[in-house]
NUKE-518138 format. One line per field, with one value per residue (C-alpha): residue in one letter; x, y, z. Coordinates in steps of 0.001 Angstrom, whole numbers, plus 524288, in hexadecimal, padded with zeros to 5 digits. Each point is the difference from the previous one (the first is absolute). Layout:
aa	a,...
east	X,...
north	Y,...
up	Z,...
This chain:
aa	x,x,x,x,x,x,x,x,x,x,x,x,x,x,x,x,x,x,x,x,x,x,x,x,x,x,x,x,x,x,x,x,x,x,x,x,x,x,x,x,x,x,x,x,x,x,x,x,x,x,x,x,x,x,x,x,x,x,x,x,x,x,x,x,x,x,x,x,x,x,x,x,x,x,x,x,x,x,x,x,x,x,x,x,x,x,x,x,x,x,x,x,x,x,x,x,x,x,x,x,x,x,x,x,x,x,x,x,x,x,x,x,x,x,x,x,x,x,x,x,x,x,x,x,x,x,x,x,x,x,x,x,x,x,x,x,x,x,x,x,x,x,x,x
east	84ECD,7F274,7FB1E,7FFC4,7FC46,7F6CA,7FD9B,7FFDC,7F826,7F6D2,8027D,7FA15,7F335,7FDEE,7FB3A,80DDA,7FB92,80A86,7FBC7,805C0,8052C,7FE25,80468,80F4D,80BFE,80269,7FCAD,80482,7F5D3,7F555,80056,80365,7F63A,803AF,7F746,7FD07,7F034,7FDDD,7F26D,7FF6F,7F887,7FC26,7FBB1,7FD67,8097E,80532,80F56,80774,80E65,802C8,80E6B,807E4,80500,801FB,7F791,806B1,801EA,7F131,7FAF2,806D5,7FBDD,7F2A3,80012,804C7,7F4E1,7F692,80686,7FC51,7F3E1,7FD82,80744,7F5B3,7F529,80162,8032C,7F5CB,7FCF6,7FE78,7EF8D,80038,7FCA3,7F497,8064B,7F6F8,809E2,802C1,7FA0F,809D4,800BD,7F0F2,8017F,80B34,7F83B,7F476,80A3A,807AA,7F155,7FC25,80BC6,7FD91,7F0B6,805C9,8076F,7F422,7F734,8077C,8028E,7F173,80046,80984,7F8D4,7F36E,80A2E,8050E,80EE9,8046B,7FAB2,80366,80B59,80B8A,7FE81,80F58,8062E,8062C,8023F,7F857,80710,801DE,7F6DE,80C47,80FF9,80661,804F5,7FBEE,7F974,7F25C,80003,8061C,7F55D,7F7BA,7F7B9,803CC,7F855,7F960
north	86A97,80483,7F275,7FE2B,80DD3,7FADC,7F099,80A29,80AFD,7F209,7F83E,80A40,8005C,7EEEB,7F8A4,7F6EF,7F205,7F682,7EF1F,7F0BC,7FF5E,7F237,7F813,7FA10,80941,7F7B6,800B9,81004,801D1,7F4F2,809E3,80CF6,8086A,8040B,801F7,80D7C,806DB,80C4F,80886,80A01,80928,80A4C,7F34E,7F61C,7F8B1,7F3A7,7FB05,7F3BF,7FB81,7F423,7FB92,8035D,7F990,80D12,80C37,8098E,7FB20,7FD26,80F6A,803AC,7F72A,803D4,80CD1,7FF87,7FA9B,809F3,806B4,7F960,7FD8D,80E99,804FD,7F6B3,80523,80E96,7FC39,803AA,7F62F,803F4,7FD0A,7F627,8046F,7F56A,7FA79,7F84C,7F925,801F7,7FBD6,7F53F,7F9FB,7FCB4,7FADD,7F8A9,7FBCE,7FC90,7F7F4,7F745,7FC01,7FE05,7F642,7F924,80033,7F6DE,7F817,7FDDD,7FC05,7F68B,7F7CA,7FCA1,7FF0F,7F5BA,7F979,7FC71,7FA05,7F08C,7FC87,80096,80ADA,809F6,80968,8005F,80D5C,7FEAC,80081,7F4A4,7F0DA,7F68C,7F85B,7EFC7,7FB4A,7F400,803CD,7FEDB,7F4AB,7F62D,7F423,7FF3D,7F56A,804C6,806C6,7F6A3,7FCD7,7F590,7F2A2,802AE
up	83CAB,7FBF3,80061,80E99,8050A,7FAA8,803A4,80CA9,7FB09,7FF82,80BE2,807FE,7FA03,7FEB2,80E13,800E7,80506,8012E,8018C,7FD2C,7F239,8006E,7F518,7FC1B,8024A,8103B,80B1C,800A4,7F6DA,80663,80E30,7FF63,7F9C0,7F40A,7F63F,7FC38,7FF3F,7FD75,7FE92,7F8C2,80B45,7F2F4,7F52E,807E9,7F725,80931,7FB32,804FD,7FDB2,80367,7F918,8099F,80BF7,80611,80330,7FA71,7F369,7FF19,80425,7F667,7F5CE,8049A,7FE08,7F250,7FE67,80618,7F77C,7F428,803FC,80244,7F38C,7F8F2,8052C,7FC7C,7F124,7F6A9,7F8E7,7F2FE,7F91F,7F544,7F286,7FA4F,7F28B,7F7E1,7F4C0,7F4AB,7F43D,7FB82,80F00,7FDC4,7F33C,80685,80D38,7F436,7F6EA,80A94,807D7,7EF8B,80234,80B1B,7FD3A,7F335,8091E,808A9,7F26B,7FDBB,80B8B,7FF4C,7F3D1,8031B,80860,7F8C2,7F60F,8002C,80493,7F479,7F9A3,80E6E,7FDFD,80925,8057B,803EB,7F2E2,8010E,7FDDD,8041F,808C0,7FA28,809DE,80146,7FF12,7F511,7FB54,80CB8,7FB03,80604,80262,80E11,802BC,7FD00,80CA6,808F4,803E0,80E38
């Protein structure tokens, strides 16, 4: 019951504007001014509701949104106290950076080696160039 009283009091503090909402919902929604726009005179906040086909339902939704918006603006945000990372976190981050650096450095070193000496970076066995058990003659070039 208190919520309805609050919403009615809020409605007295707002300017209501009705408009054609448009969108899905058929002829009723596209021809009737069922969209509601509320402007709170004291703060200048504006909210709209166009989800429903009913103007009364949209008005109630808009009033609820306005109440939430005003409550959010009155909420005092607790200031953040800056913190520093612990020594263990710093060491873990540096260890991870060193590990990544080693991986990249090994990739660069592999680029300088001939193909026969390169390591595969995936850790898997290299795929054979021909499927096993298939005669080589099947893959021979066709004379043109």
